[in-house]
ChimeraX commands (.cxc) that place a marker at each C-alpha (Angstrom):
marker #1 position 253.29,65.17,120.72 radius 0.5
marker #1 position 255.33,62.88,118.59 radius 0.5
marker #1 position 256.56,63.20,114.99 radius 0.5
marker #1 position 255.20,60.48,112.45 radius 0.5
marker #1 position 257.54,58.19,110.85 radius 0.5
marker #1 position 258.37,58.22,107.25 radius 0.5
marker #1 position 256.05,56.26,105.12 radius 0.5
marker #1 position 256.51,52.48,105.21 radius 0.5
marker #1 position 258.57,52.34,108.38 radius 0.5
marker #1 position 257.15,51.26,111.86 radius 0.5
marker #1 position 259.15,51.58,115.26 radius 0.5
marker #1 position 259.68,47.85,115.23 radius 0.5
marker #1 position 261.92,48.15,111.97 radius 0.5
marker #1 position 265.53,48.24,113.34 radius 0.5
marker #1 position 266.45,51.32,111.26 radius 0.5
marker #1 position 263.71,53.50,112.87 radius 0.5
marker #1 position 264.26,51.86,116.48 radius 0.5
marker #1 position 267.81,52.52,116.23 radius 0.5
marker #1 position 268.00,56.00,114.43 radius 0.5
marker #1 position 265.27,57.36,116.74 radius 0.5
marker #1 position 266.64,55.36,120.01 radius 0.5
marker #1 position 263.53,53.51,120.83 radius 0.5
marker #1 position 261.38,56.46,119.45 radius 0.5
marker #1 position 262.82,59.29,122.11 radius 0.5
marker #1 position 263.96,61.12,118.84 radius 0.5
marker #1 position 260.31,61.35,117.85 radius 0.5
marker #1 position 259.47,64.00,120.49 radius 0.5
marker #1 position 258.03,66.93,118.63 radius 0.5
marker #1 position 260.29,69.58,120.52 radius 0.5
marker #1 position 263.99,69.24,121.33 radius 0.5
marker #1 position 264.52,65.47,119.96 radius 0.5
marker #1 position 268.41,65.97,120.55 radius 0.5
marker #1 position 267.76,66.67,124.32 radius 0.5
marker #1 position 265.32,63.71,124.71 radius 0.5
marker #1 position 267.75,61.47,122.86 radius 0.5
marker #1 position 270.68,62.40,125.20 radius 0.5
marker #1 position 268.49,61.93,128.21 radius 0.5
marker #1 position 267.34,58.42,126.75 radius 0.5
marker #1 position 270.94,57.61,126.65 radius 0.5
marker #1 position 271.72,58.15,130.34 radius 0.5
marker #1 position 269.87,54.90,131.78 radius 0.5
marker #1 position 271.68,52.74,129.58 radius 0.5
marker #1 position 275.03,54.60,130.20 radius 0.5
marker #1 position 274.26,53.91,133.81 radius 0.5
marker #1 position 273.88,50.30,133.30 radius 0.5
marker #1 position 276.98,49.91,131.28 radius 0.5
marker #1 position 279.07,51.87,134.03 radius 0.5
marker #1 position 277.90,49.36,136.50 radius 0.5
marker #1 position 278.45,46.46,134.36 radius 0.5
marker #1 position 282.18,47.27,133.13 radius 0.5
marker #1 position 283.13,50.88,133.85 radius 0.5
marker #1 position 284.48,53.60,131.57 radius 0.5
marker #1 position 286.00,50.91,129.22 radius 0.5
marker #1 position 282.68,49.10,128.66 radius 0.5
marker #1 position 281.03,52.48,128.08 radius 0.5
marker #1 position 283.83,53.57,125.73 radius 0.5
marker #1 position 283.31,50.26,123.74 radius 0.5
marker #1 position 279.40,50.68,123.58 radius 0.5
marker #1 position 279.96,54.37,122.16 radius 0.5
marker #1 position 282.02,53.21,119.48 radius 0.5
marker #1 position 279.76,50.30,118.50 radius 0.5
marker #1 position 276.92,52.63,118.77 radius 0.5
marker #1 position 278.84,55.34,116.41 radius 0.5
marker #1 position 279.52,52.51,113.94 radius 0.5
marker #1 position 275.67,51.35,114.18 radius 0.5
marker #1 position 274.58,54.89,114.01 radius 0.5
marker #1 position 276.34,55.41,110.69 radius 0.5
marker #1 position 274.37,52.82,109.44 radius 0.5
marker #1 position 270.73,53.34,110.79 radius 0.5
marker #1 position 271.16,57.31,110.47 radius 0.5
marker #1 position 272.18,56.81,106.76 radius 0.5
marker #1 position 269.35,54.69,106.02 radius 0.5
marker #1 position 266.67,56.77,107.93 radius 0.5
marker #1 position 267.85,60.02,106.28 radius 0.5
marker #1 position 267.48,58.31,103.01 radius 0.5
marker #1 position 264.11,57.09,103.65 radius 0.5
marker #1 position 263.13,60.97,104.68 radius 0.5
marker #1 position 264.90,62.27,101.87 radius 0.5
marker #1 position 266.61,64.75,103.96 radius 0.5
marker #1 position 270.54,64.99,105.06 radius 0.5
marker #1 position 270.30,65.19,108.84 radius 0.5
marker #1 position 266.57,64.58,110.20 radius 0.5
marker #1 position 266.14,65.99,113.75 radius 0.5
marker #1 position 264.46,62.72,114.80 radius 0.5
marker #1 position 267.76,60.74,114.23 radius 0.5
marker #1 position 269.23,60.87,117.70 radius 0.5
marker #1 position 271.57,57.88,117.79 radius 0.5
marker #1 position 274.42,60.34,117.24 radius 0.5
marker #1 position 273.45,61.79,120.67 radius 0.5
marker #1 position 273.37,58.53,122.31 radius 0.5
marker #1 position 276.83,57.78,121.10 radius 0.5
marker #1 position 278.08,61.15,121.74 radius 0.5
marker #1 position 276.51,61.51,125.26 radius 0.5
marker #1 position 278.07,58.15,126.35 radius 0.5
marker #1 position 281.62,59.41,125.18 radius 0.5
marker #1 position 281.07,62.56,127.18 radius 0.5
marker #1 position 280.22,60.59,130.18 radius 0.5
marker #1 position 283.62,58.80,130.39 radius 0.5
marker #1 position 285.12,62.02,131.44 radius 0.5
marker #1 position 282.37,62.77,134.00 radius 0.5
marker #1 position 282.53,61.74,137.60 radius 0.5
marker #1 position 279.92,59.03,138.20 radius 0.5
marker #1 position 277.69,61.11,140.64 radius 0.5
marker #1 position 274.47,62.89,139.80 radius 0.5
marker #1 position 276.02,66.41,139.55 radius 0.5
marker #1 position 278.98,64.73,137.31 radius 0.5
marker #1 position 276.32,63.57,134.98 radius 0.5
marker #1 position 274.22,66.50,135.01 radius 0.5
marker #1 position 277.33,68.90,134.30 radius 0.5
marker #1 position 278.38,66.37,131.33 radius 0.5
marker #1 position 274.85,66.52,129.95 radius 0.5
marker #1 position 274.63,70.43,129.98 radius 0.5
marker #1 position 278.09,70.62,128.31 radius 0.5
marker #1 position 277.41,68.28,125.77 radius 0.5
marker #1 position 274.06,69.82,124.88 radius 0.5
marker #1 position 275.80,73.20,124.88 radius 0.5
marker #1 position 278.38,72.27,122.41 radius 0.5
marker #1 position 275.92,70.12,120.40 radius 0.5
marker #1 position 273.49,73.04,119.81 radius 0.5
marker #1 position 276.06,76.01,119.70 radius 0.5
marker #1 position 278.41,73.96,117.30 radius 0.5
marker #1 position 281.83,75.64,117.71 radius 0.5
marker #1 position 284.20,75.06,114.77 radius 0.5
marker #1 position 285.00,72.25,113.83 radius 0.5
marker #1 position 281.71,70.98,115.01 radius 0.5
marker #1 position 280.16,73.53,112.59 radius 0.5
marker #1 position 282.33,72.52,109.71 radius 0.5
marker #1 position 281.57,68.71,110.04 radius 0.5
marker #1 position 277.76,69.66,110.30 radius 0.5
marker #1 position 277.89,71.50,107.08 radius 0.5
marker #1 position 280.33,69.28,105.02 radius 0.5
marker #1 position 280.19,65.66,106.15 radius 0.5
marker #1 position 277.46,63.97,104.63 radius 0.5
marker #1 position 275.30,60.53,105.20 radius 0.5
marker #1 position 275.39,58.63,108.25 radius 0.5
marker #1 position 279.01,59.52,109.05 radius 0.5
marker #1 position 278.24,63.06,108.89 radius 0.5
marker #1 position 275.36,62.79,111.02 radius 0.5
marker #1 position 277.33,60.87,113.79 radius 0.5
marker #1 position 280.70,62.91,113.36 radius 0.5
marker #1 position 279.45,66.57,114.54 radius 0.5
marker #1 position 277.98,65.05,117.68 radius 0.5
marker #1 position 281.11,63.21,118.33 radius 0.5
marker #1 position 283.24,66.38,117.99 radius 0.5
marker #1 position 280.76,68.18,120.25 radius 0.5
marker #1 position 281.40,65.40,122.73 radius 0.5
marker #1 position 285.08,66.00,122.53 radius 0.5
marker #1 position 284.65,69.49,123.49 radius 0.5
marker #1 position 282.43,68.75,126.42 radius 0.5
marker #1 position 285.15,66.17,127.43 radius 0.5
marker #1 position 288.06,68.65,127.17 radius 0.5
marker #1 position 286.03,70.91,129.50 radius 0.5
marker #1 position 285.25,68.19,131.99 radius 0.5
marker #1 position 288.76,67.10,132.19 radius 0.5
marker #1 position 290.21,70.42,132.59 radius 0.5
marker #1 position 287.81,71.24,135.28 radius 0.5
marker #1 position 288.48,68.05,137.05 radius 0.5
marker #1 position 292.08,69.05,136.89 radius 0.5
marker #1 position 291.68,72.42,138.53 radius 0.5
marker link #1:1,2 radius 0.2
marker link #1:2,3 radius 0.2
marker link #1:3,4 radius 0.2
marker link #1:4,5 radius 0.2
marker link #1:5,6 radius 0.2
marker link #1:6,7 radius 0.2
marker link #1:7,8 radius 0.2
marker link #1:8,9 radius 0.2
marker link #1:9,10 radius 0.2
marker link #1:10,11 radius 0.2
marker link #1:11,12 radius 0.2
marker link #1:12,13 radius 0.2
marker link #1:13,14 radius 0.2
marker link #1:14,15 radius 0.2
marker link #1:15,16 radius 0.2
marker link #1:16,17 radius 0.2
marker link #1:17,18 radius 0.2
marker link #1:18,19 radius 0.2
marker link #1:19,20 radius 0.2
marker link #1:20,21 radius 0.2
marker link #1:21,22 radius 0.2
marker link #1:22,23 radius 0.2
marker link #1:23,24 radius 0.2
marker link #1:24,25 radius 0.2
marker link #1:25,26 radius 0.2
marker link #1:26,27 radius 0.2
marker link #1:27,28 radius 0.2
marker link #1:28,29 radius 0.2
marker link #1:29,30 radius 0.2
marker link #1:30,31 radius 0.2
marker link #1:31,32 radius 0.2
marker link #1:32,33 radius 0.2
marker link #1:33,34 radius 0.2
marker link #1:34,35 radius 0.2
marker link #1:35,36 radius 0.2
marker link #1:36,37 radius 0.2
marker link #1:37,38 radius 0.2
marker link #1:38,39 radius 0.2
marker link #1:39,40 radius 0.2
marker link #1:40,41 radius 0.2
marker link #1:41,42 radius 0.2
marker link #1:42,43 radius 0.2
marker link #1:43,44 radius 0.2
marker link #1:44,45 radius 0.2
marker link #1:45,46 radius 0.2
marker link #1:46,47 radius 0.2
marker link #1:47,48 radius 0.2
marker link #1:48,49 radius 0.2
marker link #1:49,50 radius 0.2
marker link #1:50,51 radius 0.2
marker link #1:51,52 radius 0.2
marker link #1:52,53 radius 0.2
marker link #1:53,54 radius 0.2
marker link #1:54,55 radius 0.2
marker link #1:55,56 radius 0.2
marker link #1:56,57 radius 0.2
marker link #1:57,58 radius 0.2
marker link #1:58,59 radius 0.2
marker link #1:59,60 radius 0.2
marker link #1:60,61 radius 0.2
marker link #1:61,62 radius 0.2
marker link #1:62,63 radius 0.2
marker link #1:63,64 radius 0.2
marker link #1:64,65 radius 0.2
marker link #1:65,66 radius 0.2
marker link #1:66,67 radius 0.2
marker link #1:67,68 radius 0.2
marker link #1:68,69 radius 0.2
marker link #1:69,70 radius 0.2
marker link #1:70,71 radius 0.2
marker link #1:71,72 radius 0.2
marker link #1:72,73 radius 0.2
marker link #1:73,74 radius 0.2
marker link #1:74,75 radius 0.2
marker link #1:75,76 radius 0.2
marker link #1:76,77 radius 0.2
marker link #1:77,78 radius 0.2
marker link #1:78,79 radius 0.2
marker link #1:79,80 radius 0.2
marker link #1:80,81 radius 0.2
marker link #1:81,82 radius 0.2
marker link #1:82,83 radius 0.2
marker link #1:83,84 radius 0.2
marker link #1:84,85 radius 0.2
marker link #1:85,86 radius 0.2
marker link #1:86,87 radius 0.2
marker link #1:87,88 radius 0.2
marker link #1:88,89 radius 0.2
marker link #1:89,90 radius 0.2
marker link #1:90,91 radius 0.2
marker link #1:91,92 radius 0.2
marker link #1:92,93 radius 0.2
marker link #1:93,94 radius 0.2
marker link #1:94,95 radius 0.2
marker link #1:95,96 radius 0.2
marker link #1:96,97 radius 0.2
marker link #1:97,98 radius 0.2
marker link #1:98,99 radius 0.2
marker link #1:99,100 radius 0.2
marker link #1:100,101 radius 0.2
marker link #1:101,102 radius 0.2
marker link #1:102,103 radius 0.2
marker link #1:103,104 radius 0.2
marker link #1:104,105 radius 0.2
marker link #1:105,106 radius 0.2
marker link #1:106,107 radius 0.2
marker link #1:107,108 radius 0.2
marker link #1:108,109 radius 0.2
marker link #1:109,110 radius 0.2
marker link #1:110,111 radius 0.2
marker link #1:111,112 radius 0.2
marker link #1:112,113 radius 0.2
marker link #1:113,114 radius 0.2
marker link #1:114,115 radius 0.2
marker link #1:115,116 radius 0.2
marker link #1:116,117 radius 0.2
marker link #1:117,118 radius 0.2
marker link #1:118,119 radius 0.2
marker link #1:119,120 radius 0.2
marker link #1:120,121 radius 0.2
marker link #1:121,122 radius 0.2
marker link #1:122,123 radius 0.2
marker link #1:123,124 radius 0.2
marker link #1:124,125 radius 0.2
marker link #1:125,126 radius 0.2
marker link #1:126,127 radius 0.2
marker link #1:127,128 radius 0.2
marker link #1:128,129 radius 0.2
marker link #1:129,130 radius 0.2
marker link #1:130,131 radius 0.2
marker link #1:131,132 radius 0.2
marker link #1:132,133 radius 0.2
marker link #1:133,134 radius 0.2
marker link #1:134,135 radius 0.2
marker link #1:135,136 radius 0.2
marker link #1:136,137 radius 0.2
marker link #1:137,138 radius 0.2
marker link #1:138,139 radius 0.2
marker link #1:139,140 radius 0.2
marker link #1:140,141 radius 0.2
marker link #1:141,142 radius 0.2
marker link #1:142,143 radius 0.2
marker link #1:143,144 radius 0.2
marker link #1:144,145 radius 0.2
marker link #1:145,146 radius 0.2
marker link #1:146,147 radius 0.2
marker link #1:147,148 radius 0.2
marker link #1:148,149 radius 0.2
marker link #1:149,150 radius 0.2
marker link #1:150,151 radius 0.2
marker link #1:151,152 radius 0.2
marker link #1:152,153 radius 0.2
marker link #1:153,154 radius 0.2
marker link #1:154,155 radius 0.2
marker link #1:155,156 radius 0.2
marker link #1:156,157 radius 0.2
marker link #1:157,158 radius 0.2
marker link #1:158,159 radius 0.2
view
């Protein structure tokens, strides 16, 4: 089951295509989880092509692109943070994976940690979620959740 797009938007529209990350955010249940999962194959390809530096550059690029796409999509829907916008999960998932070993277990742990912090929204993630507006606000709280996940990954690897 999938959510409908806002009136007048098609998945071929760059705003809808990017904001929902190829439609993965249109899943009726757990769109953030589906968006995070949809980020993984791209991350794998980026890591193979250029390693962590390319993944970092791609995360920054998608973050900037996501500000635009999320802002436009939210405005079309008339809400501040539509659940189907998952480009924020993509940028944040890629950022999280930079700190993870490139193994199935490493990526599974990174995925779980990011989802945990994205859902639990510890401070300052919760503050950003409540106070930052527009496309930047949609993107920023997930990046903060990714930073929490990265810290746990780096500390775990150090121990």
